[in-house]
DSSP file (Angstrom, degrees, kcal/mol; ACC not computed):
  #  RESIDUE AA STRUCTURE BP1 BP2  ACC     N-H-->O    O-->H-N    N-H-->O    O-->H-N    TCO  KAPPA ALPHA  PHI   PSI    X-CA   Y-CA   Z-CA
    1    1 A X              0   0    0      0, 0.0     2,-0.1     0, 0.0     0, 0.0   0.000 360.0 360.0 360.0 132.0  -28.3   16.9   -3.3
    2    2 A X        -     0   0    0      1,-0.1     2,-0.2     0, 0.0     0, 0.0  -0.328 360.0 -99.8 -78.9 160.1  -24.8   17.4   -2.1
    3    3 A X        -     0   0    0      1,-0.1     2,-0.1    -2,-0.1    -1,-0.1  -0.521  36.1-119.8 -77.0 144.5  -21.7   15.9   -3.6
    4    4 A X    >   -     0   0    0     -2,-0.2     3,-1.3     1,-0.1     4,-0.4  -0.435  27.4-108.2 -78.5 161.5  -20.2   12.8   -1.9
    5    5 A X  G >  S+     0   0    0      1,-0.3     3,-1.2     2,-0.2    -1,-0.1   0.828 118.3  59.4 -60.3 -32.3  -16.7   13.0   -0.6
    6    6 A X  G >  S+     0   0    0      1,-0.2     3,-1.6     2,-0.1    -1,-0.3   0.716  88.8  73.3 -71.7 -18.7  -15.4   10.7   -3.3
    7    7 A X  G <  S+     0   0    0     -3,-1.3    -1,-0.2     1,-0.3    -2,-0.2   0.710  87.8  63.4 -65.7 -19.2  -16.6   13.2   -6.0
    8    8 A X  G <  S+     0   0    0     -3,-1.2     2,-0.3    -4,-0.4    -1,-0.3   0.421  98.4  67.1 -86.1   1.7  -13.7   15.5   -5.1
    9    9 A X  S <  S-     0   0    0     -3,-1.6    -3,-0.0     1,-0.1     0, 0.0  -0.816  88.5 -96.9-123.8 161.4  -11.1   12.9   -6.2
   10   10 A X     >  -     0   0    0     -2,-0.3     4,-2.3     1,-0.1     5,-0.2  -0.227  34.4-110.8 -72.2 163.6  -10.1   11.3   -9.5
   11   11 A X  H  > S+     0   0    0      1,-0.2     4,-2.5     2,-0.2     5,-0.2   0.896 120.4  52.3 -59.5 -40.3  -11.4    8.0  -10.7
   12   12 A X  H  > S+     0   0    0      2,-0.2     4,-2.7     1,-0.2     5,-0.2   0.921 108.5  49.6 -63.7 -43.6   -7.9    6.6  -10.2
   13   13 A X  H  > S+     0   0    0      1,-0.2     4,-2.1     2,-0.2    -1,-0.2   0.911 112.9  47.0 -62.3 -42.0   -7.7    7.8   -6.6
   14   14 A X  H  X S+     0   0    0     -4,-2.3     4,-2.0     2,-0.2    -1,-0.2   0.888 112.2  50.3 -66.3 -38.8  -11.1    6.3   -5.9
   15   15 A X  H  X S+     0   0    0     -4,-2.5     4,-2.1     2,-0.2    -2,-0.2   0.925 111.3  47.6 -66.0 -44.6  -10.1    3.0   -7.5
   16   16 A X  H  X S+     0   0    0     -4,-2.7     4,-2.7     1,-0.2    -2,-0.2   0.902 111.7  51.1 -63.0 -41.0   -6.9    2.8   -5.5
   17   17 A X  H  X S+     0   0    0     -4,-2.1     4,-2.4    -5,-0.2    -1,-0.2   0.881 108.6  51.6 -64.3 -38.1   -8.7    3.6   -2.3
   18   18 A X  H  X S+     0   0    0     -4,-2.0     4,-2.1     2,-0.2    -1,-0.2   0.914 112.3  45.9 -63.8 -43.3  -11.3    0.9   -3.0
   19   19 A X  H  X S+     0   0    0     -4,-2.1     4,-2.0     2,-0.2    -2,-0.2   0.924 112.2  51.0 -65.1 -44.7   -8.6   -1.7   -3.6
   20   20 A X  H  < S+     0   0    0     -4,-2.7    -2,-0.2     1,-0.2    -1,-0.2   0.896 110.2  49.7 -61.2 -40.4   -6.7   -0.5   -0.4
   21   21 A X  H >< S+     0   0    0     -4,-2.4     3,-1.3     1,-0.2    -1,-0.2   0.908 109.5  51.2 -64.2 -41.6   -9.9   -0.8    1.6
   22   22 A X  H >< S+     0   0    0     -4,-2.1     3,-0.5     1,-0.3    -1,-0.2   0.853 110.6  48.9 -64.5 -33.8  -10.5   -4.3    0.3
   23   23 A X  T 3< S+     0   0    0     -4,-2.0    -1,-0.3     1,-0.2    -2,-0.2   0.393  85.4  95.8 -85.0   4.0   -6.9   -5.3    1.2
   24   24 A X  T <  S+     0   0    0     -3,-1.3     2,-0.4    -4,-0.2    -1,-0.2   0.312  72.2  71.3 -79.3   9.7   -7.4   -3.9    4.7
   25   25 A X  S X> S-     0   0    0     -3,-0.5     4,-1.7     1,-0.1     3,-0.7  -0.994  76.7-138.9-126.6 131.3   -8.3   -7.2    6.2
   26   26 A X  H 3> S+     0   0    0     -2,-0.4     4,-2.4     1,-0.3     5,-0.1   0.795 102.6  59.7 -60.9 -28.7   -5.8  -10.0    6.7
   27   27 A X  H 3> S+     0   0    0      2,-0.2     4,-2.0     1,-0.2    -1,-0.3   0.890 106.0  48.0 -65.5 -37.7   -8.2  -12.7    5.5
   28   28 A X  H <> S+     0   0    0     -3,-0.7     4,-2.4     2,-0.2    -2,-0.2   0.874 110.2  51.3 -70.8 -36.6   -8.5  -11.0    2.2
   29   29 A X  H  X S+     0   0    0     -4,-1.7     4,-2.6     2,-0.2    -2,-0.2   0.919 110.3  50.2 -62.9 -42.3   -4.7  -10.7    1.9
   30   30 A X  H  X S+     0   0    0     -4,-2.4     4,-2.5     2,-0.2    -2,-0.2   0.884 109.0  51.6 -63.5 -38.4   -4.5  -14.4    2.6
   31   31 A X  H  X S+     0   0    0     -4,-2.0     4,-2.7     2,-0.2    -1,-0.2   0.929 110.3  48.3 -64.1 -44.9   -7.1  -15.1   -0.1
   32   32 A X  H  X S+     0   0    0     -4,-2.4     4,-2.1     1,-0.2    -2,-0.2   0.930 112.5  48.8 -60.5 -45.7   -5.2  -13.1   -2.6
   33   33 A X  H  X S+     0   0    0     -4,-2.6     4,-1.4     1,-0.2    -1,-0.2   0.906 112.0  49.0 -61.5 -41.5   -2.0  -14.9   -1.6
   34   34 A X  H  X S+     0   0    0     -4,-2.5     4,-2.4     1,-0.2     5,-0.3   0.918 110.0  51.0 -64.8 -42.9   -3.7  -18.3   -1.9
   35   35 A X  H  X S+     0   0    0     -4,-2.7     4,-2.0     1,-0.2    -1,-0.2   0.850 108.2  51.9 -64.9 -33.8   -5.1  -17.5   -5.3
   36   36 A X  H  < S+     0   0    0     -4,-2.1    -1,-0.2    -5,-0.2    -2,-0.2   0.820 111.9  48.3 -70.5 -27.9   -1.7  -16.4   -6.6
   37   37 A X  H  < S+     0   0    0     -4,-1.4    -2,-0.2    -5,-0.2    -1,-0.2   0.895 124.7  27.1 -76.8 -41.3   -0.4  -19.8   -5.4
   38   38 A X  H  < S-     0   0    0     -4,-2.4     2,-1.6    -5,-0.1    -2,-0.2   0.562  91.8-141.8-100.6 -10.0   -3.1  -22.0   -6.9
   39   39 A X  S  < S+     0   0    0     -4,-2.0    44,-0.5    -5,-0.3     2,-0.3  -0.256  75.7  10.0  78.8 -48.1   -4.0  -19.7   -9.8
   40   40 A X  E     +A   82   0A   0     -2,-1.6     2,-0.3    42,-0.1    42,-0.2  -0.977  69.2 151.0-158.9 147.2   -7.8  -20.5   -9.6
   41   41 A X  E     -A   81   0A   0     40,-1.9    40,-3.9    -2,-0.3     2,-0.2  -0.979  37.7-101.2-165.2 172.6  -10.1  -22.3   -7.2
   42   42 A X  E >>  -A   80   0A   0     -2,-0.3     4,-1.2    38,-0.3     3,-0.9  -0.573  43.6 -99.7 -99.1 167.7  -13.6  -22.5   -5.8
   43   43 A X  H 3> S+     0   0    0     36,-0.6     4,-2.4     1,-0.3     3,-0.3   0.866 119.9  60.2 -55.6 -41.3  -14.8  -21.1   -2.4
   44   44 A X  H 3> S+     0   0    0      1,-0.2     4,-1.9     2,-0.2    -1,-0.3   0.839 100.5  55.1 -59.4 -34.5  -14.6  -24.5   -0.7
   45   45 A X  H <> S+     0   0    0     -3,-0.9     4,-0.9     2,-0.2    -1,-0.2   0.904 109.7  46.5 -63.8 -41.1  -10.9  -24.7   -1.5
   46   46 A X  H  X S+     0   0    0     -4,-1.2     4,-2.3    -3,-0.3     3,-0.5   0.892 108.7  55.2 -68.3 -40.1  -10.3  -21.4    0.3
   47   47 A X  H  < S+     0   0    0     -4,-2.4     5,-0.4     1,-0.2    -1,-0.2   0.892 107.4  50.5 -58.8 -40.0  -12.5  -22.5    3.2
   48   48 A X  H  < S+     0   0    0     -4,-1.9    -1,-0.2     1,-0.2    -2,-0.2   0.759 113.6  46.5 -68.6 -24.4  -10.2  -25.6    3.6
   49   49 A X  H  < S+     0   0    0     -4,-0.9     2,-0.3    -3,-0.5    -2,-0.2   0.816 109.9  53.6 -87.6 -34.7   -7.1  -23.3    3.5
   50   50 A X  S  < S-     0   0    0     -4,-2.3     2,-1.4     2,-0.1     7,-0.1  -0.700  82.8-119.0-107.2 154.5   -8.2  -20.6    6.0
   51   51 A X  S    S+     0   0    0     -2,-0.3     2,-0.3     2,-0.0    -4,-0.1  -0.256  80.4 105.8 -84.1  50.9   -9.5  -20.9    9.6
   52   52 A X  S    S-     0   0    0     -2,-1.4    -2,-0.1    -5,-0.4     2,-0.1  -0.931  73.6-107.0-131.3 152.2  -12.8  -19.2    8.6
   53   53 A X     >  -     0   0    0     -2,-0.3     4,-2.3     1,-0.1     3,-0.4  -0.371  36.9-108.5 -73.2 157.1  -16.4  -20.5    8.1
   54   54 A X  H  > S+     0   0    0      1,-0.2     4,-2.6     2,-0.2     5,-0.2   0.887 117.8  52.1 -56.7 -44.4  -17.7  -20.7    4.5
   55   55 A X  H  > S+     0   0    0      1,-0.2     4,-1.9     2,-0.2    -1,-0.2   0.874 110.2  49.9 -62.9 -33.3  -20.1  -17.7    4.9
   56   56 A X  H  > S+     0   0    0     -3,-0.4     4,-2.2     2,-0.2    -2,-0.2   0.921 110.9  48.3 -68.7 -44.0  -17.2  -15.6    6.1
   57   57 A X  H  X S+     0   0    0     -4,-2.3     4,-2.7     1,-0.2    -2,-0.2   0.915 110.2  52.9 -61.3 -42.7  -15.0  -16.6    3.2
   58   58 A X  H  X S+     0   0    0     -4,-2.6     4,-2.1     1,-0.2    -1,-0.2   0.894 108.2  50.6 -60.1 -39.9  -17.9  -15.9    0.8
   59   59 A X  H  X S+     0   0    0     -4,-1.9     4,-2.0     2,-0.2    -1,-0.2   0.908 111.1  47.9 -65.4 -41.8  -18.3  -12.4    2.3
   60   60 A X  H  X S+     0   0    0     -4,-2.2     4,-2.4     2,-0.2    -2,-0.2   0.900 110.4  52.0 -65.9 -40.0  -14.5  -11.7    1.9
   61   61 A X  H  X S+     0   0    0     -4,-2.7     4,-2.4     1,-0.2    -2,-0.2   0.894 107.3  53.5 -61.0 -39.5  -14.7  -13.0   -1.7
   62   62 A X  H  X S+     0   0    0     -4,-2.1     4,-2.6     2,-0.2    -2,-0.2   0.917 109.1  48.2 -61.5 -44.1  -17.6  -10.6   -2.4
   63   63 A X  H  X S+     0   0    0     -4,-2.0     4,-1.7     2,-0.2    -2,-0.2   0.907 112.7  48.0 -64.1 -42.0  -15.5   -7.7   -1.1
   64   64 A X  H  <>S+     0   0    0     -4,-2.4     5,-2.6     1,-0.2     6,-1.0   0.873 113.0  48.6 -65.9 -36.7  -12.5   -8.6   -3.2
   65   65 A X  H ><5S+     0   0    0     -4,-2.4     3,-1.4     3,-0.2    -2,-0.2   0.901 108.5  53.0 -70.1 -40.9  -14.8   -9.1   -6.3
   66   66 A X  H 3<5S+     0   0    0     -4,-2.6    -1,-0.2     1,-0.3    -2,-0.2   0.841 109.2  49.8 -62.0 -32.9  -16.4   -5.7   -5.7
   67   67 A X  T 3<5S-     0   0    0     -4,-1.7    -1,-0.3    -5,-0.2    -2,-0.2   0.449 114.9-122.4 -83.4  -0.2  -13.0   -4.1   -5.6
   68   68 A X  T < 5S+     0   0    0     -3,-1.4    19,-0.3     2,-0.2    -3,-0.2   0.766  78.1 123.8  63.3  28.7  -12.2   -5.9   -8.9
   69   69 A X  S   <S+     0   0    0     -5,-2.6    15,-2.7    -6,-0.2     2,-0.3   0.739  77.5  23.4 -84.7 -25.9   -9.2   -7.7   -7.3
   70   70 A X  E     -B   83   0A   0     -6,-1.0     2,-0.3    13,-0.3    13,-0.2  -0.898  68.5-153.0-132.1 163.7  -10.6  -11.1   -8.2
   71   71 A X  E     -B   82   0A   0     11,-2.6    11,-2.1    -2,-0.3     2,-0.4  -0.952   9.0-146.3-133.1 157.0  -13.1  -12.4  -10.8
   72   72 A X  E     -B   81   0A   0     -2,-0.3     2,-0.4     9,-0.2     9,-0.2  -0.986   5.8-164.0-130.0 133.6  -15.3  -15.4  -10.7
   73   73 A X  E     -B   80   0A   0      7,-2.6     7,-3.3    -2,-0.4     2,-0.4  -0.948  27.3-119.0-115.0 133.7  -16.4  -17.7  -13.5
   74   74 A X  E     +B   79   0A   0     -2,-0.4     2,-0.5     5,-0.2     5,-0.2  -0.565  31.3 178.9 -74.3 125.8  -19.3  -20.1  -13.1
   75   75 A X  E >   -B   78   0A   0      3,-3.3     3,-1.5    -2,-0.4     2,-0.4  -0.902  63.5 -52.8-128.3 101.2  -18.3  -23.7  -13.5
   76   76 A X  T 3  S-     0   0    0     -2,-0.5    -2,-0.0     1,-0.2     0, 0.0  -0.566 120.7 -21.8  68.4-123.1  -21.3  -26.0  -13.0
   77   77 A X  T 3  S+     0   0    0     -2,-0.4     2,-0.3    -3,-0.1    -1,-0.2   0.139 129.3  70.7-105.7  20.2  -22.9  -25.1   -9.7
   78   78 A X  E <  S- B   0  75A   0     -3,-1.5    -3,-3.3    -5,-0.0     2,-0.5  -0.871  75.7-124.7-128.7 163.3  -19.7  -23.4   -8.3
   79   79 A X  E     - B   0  74A   0     -2,-0.3     2,-0.6    -5,-0.2   -36,-0.6  -0.947  17.7-147.5-110.8 127.7  -17.8  -20.2   -9.0
   80   80 A X  E     -AB  42  73A   0     -7,-3.3    -7,-2.6    -2,-0.5     2,-0.3  -0.846  18.8-154.4 -95.6 121.3  -14.1  -20.5   -9.8
   81   81 A X  E     +AB  41  72A   0    -40,-3.9   -40,-1.9    -2,-0.6     2,-0.3  -0.714  20.5 161.3-100.2 146.3  -12.2  -17.5   -8.5
   82   82 A X  E     -AB  40  71A   0    -11,-2.1   -11,-2.6    -2,-0.3   -42,-0.1  -0.957  44.8 -76.9-152.0 168.8   -8.9  -16.1   -9.9
   83   83 A X  E     - B   0  70A   0    -44,-0.5     2,-1.1    -2,-0.3   -13,-0.3  -0.433  36.6-129.0 -70.5 138.9   -6.9  -12.8   -9.7
   84   84 A X    >>  -     0   0    0    -15,-2.7     4,-1.6     1,-0.2     3,-0.6  -0.787  23.3-165.9 -87.9  98.8   -8.1   -9.9  -11.9
   85   85 A X  H 3> S+     0   0    0     -2,-1.1     4,-2.6     1,-0.2     5,-0.2   0.811  79.6  61.6 -60.7 -34.7   -4.8   -9.1  -13.5
   86   86 A X  H 3> S+     0   0    0      1,-0.2     4,-1.8     2,-0.2    -1,-0.2   0.905 106.5  45.7 -61.2 -41.6   -5.9   -5.7  -14.9
   87   87 A X  H <> S+     0   0    0     -3,-0.6     4,-2.3   -19,-0.3    -1,-0.2   0.902 111.8  51.3 -68.5 -40.8   -6.5   -4.4  -11.4
   88   88 A X  H  X S+     0   0    0     -4,-1.6     4,-2.6     1,-0.2    -2,-0.2   0.894 109.2  51.6 -63.4 -39.0   -3.2   -5.8  -10.1
   89   89 A X  H  X S+     0   0    0     -4,-2.6     4,-2.6     2,-0.2    -1,-0.2   0.890 108.5  51.6 -63.1 -39.3   -1.4   -4.1  -13.0
   90   90 A X  H  X S+     0   0    0     -4,-1.8     4,-2.2     2,-0.2    -2,-0.2   0.916 111.5  46.4 -63.0 -44.1   -3.1   -0.8  -12.1
   91   91 A X  H  X S+     0   0    0     -4,-2.3     4,-2.6     2,-0.2     5,-0.3   0.920 112.4  50.8 -64.2 -43.9   -1.9   -1.1   -8.5
   92   92 A X  H  X S+     0   0    0     -4,-2.6     4,-2.5     1,-0.2     5,-0.2   0.927 110.9  48.1 -59.2 -46.2    1.6   -2.0   -9.7
   93   93 A X  H  X S+     0   0    0     -4,-2.6     4,-2.0     2,-0.2    -1,-0.2   0.900 111.3  51.5 -61.4 -41.9    1.7    1.0  -12.0
   94   94 A X  H  X S+     0   0    0     -4,-2.2     4,-1.7     1,-0.2    -2,-0.2   0.948 114.9  40.1 -61.4 -51.2    0.5    3.3   -9.2
   95   95 A X  H  X S+     0   0    0     -4,-2.6     4,-2.6     1,-0.2    -1,-0.2   0.825 111.8  56.6 -72.8 -30.5    3.1    2.2   -6.7
   96   96 A X  H  X S+     0   0    0     -4,-2.5     4,-2.3    -5,-0.3    -1,-0.2   0.899 107.0  51.1 -63.4 -39.7    5.8    2.0   -9.3
   97   97 A X  H  X S+     0   0    0     -4,-2.0     4,-2.1    -5,-0.2    -2,-0.2   0.896 110.1  48.5 -63.3 -41.3    5.1    5.7  -10.0
   98   98 A X  H  X S+     0   0    0     -4,-1.7     4,-2.5     2,-0.2    -2,-0.2   0.933 111.5  49.6 -64.3 -45.4    5.3    6.6   -6.3
   99   99 A X  H  X S+     0   0    0     -4,-2.6     4,-2.3     1,-0.2    -2,-0.2   0.885 109.8  51.5 -62.0 -38.5    8.6    4.7   -6.0
  100  100 A X  H  X S+     0   0    0     -4,-2.3     4,-2.0     2,-0.2    -1,-0.2   0.914 110.7  48.0 -64.5 -42.6   10.0    6.5   -9.0
  101  101 A X  H  X S+     0   0    0     -4,-2.1     4,-1.8     1,-0.2    -2,-0.2   0.895 111.4  50.7 -65.2 -39.5    9.0    9.9   -7.6
  102  102 A X  H  < S+     0   0    0     -4,-2.5    -2,-0.2     1,-0.2    -1,-0.2   0.894 109.3  50.6 -64.6 -39.5   10.6    9.0   -4.2
  103  103 A X  H >< S+     0   0    0     -4,-2.3     3,-0.9     1,-0.2    -1,-0.2   0.885 110.9  49.3 -65.2 -38.0   13.8    7.9   -5.9
  104  104 A X  H 3< S+     0   0    0     -4,-2.0     3,-0.3     1,-0.2    -1,-0.2   0.832 119.2  37.6 -68.8 -32.4   13.9   11.3   -7.8
  105  105 A X  T >< S+     0   0    0     -4,-1.8     3,-1.7     1,-0.2    -1,-0.2   0.095  78.5 121.4-107.3  21.7   13.3   13.3   -4.7
  106  106 A X  G X  S+     0   0    0     -3,-0.9     3,-0.9     1,-0.3    -1,-0.2   0.843  76.2  48.3 -56.6 -38.3   15.4   11.2   -2.3
  107  107 A X  G 3  S+     0   0    0     -3,-0.3    -1,-0.3     1,-0.2    -2,-0.1   0.560 103.0  63.6 -81.3  -7.1   17.7   14.0   -1.3
  108  108 A X  G <  S+     0   0    0     -3,-1.7    -1,-0.2     2,-0.0    -2,-0.2   0.289  72.9 122.9-100.3  10.6   14.8   16.4   -0.7
  109  109 A X    <         0   0    0     -3,-0.9    -3,-0.0    -4,-0.2    -7,-0.0  -0.438 360.0 360.0 -73.7 145.4   13.3   14.4    2.2
  110  110 A X              0   0    0     -2,-0.1    -1,-0.1     0, 0.0    -3,-0.0   0.484 360.0 360.0 -76.8 360.0   12.9   16.3    5.5
């Protein structure tokens, strides 16, 4: 059995790519922004906020959860969603590192 393309990259590179892919849809970006504004909510709250049907919102939530950008806790017969801070910290650290390298090499740009 051959190696998959992701096997040639580090765990961090694969994790960042997964997050970037999850954020590659404007509805998911809007969900993240809404969750940062309200801190936590259920799917129905997001449905009321966005111009999307409930099944579509659920699918986007699933993608965000798979990328570990959000987490969900069961509360009664609903799931309460919130931002997964550890993943956001990882992304912040990654981009902060890139910005620091760019600042160090500012005069060496082509």
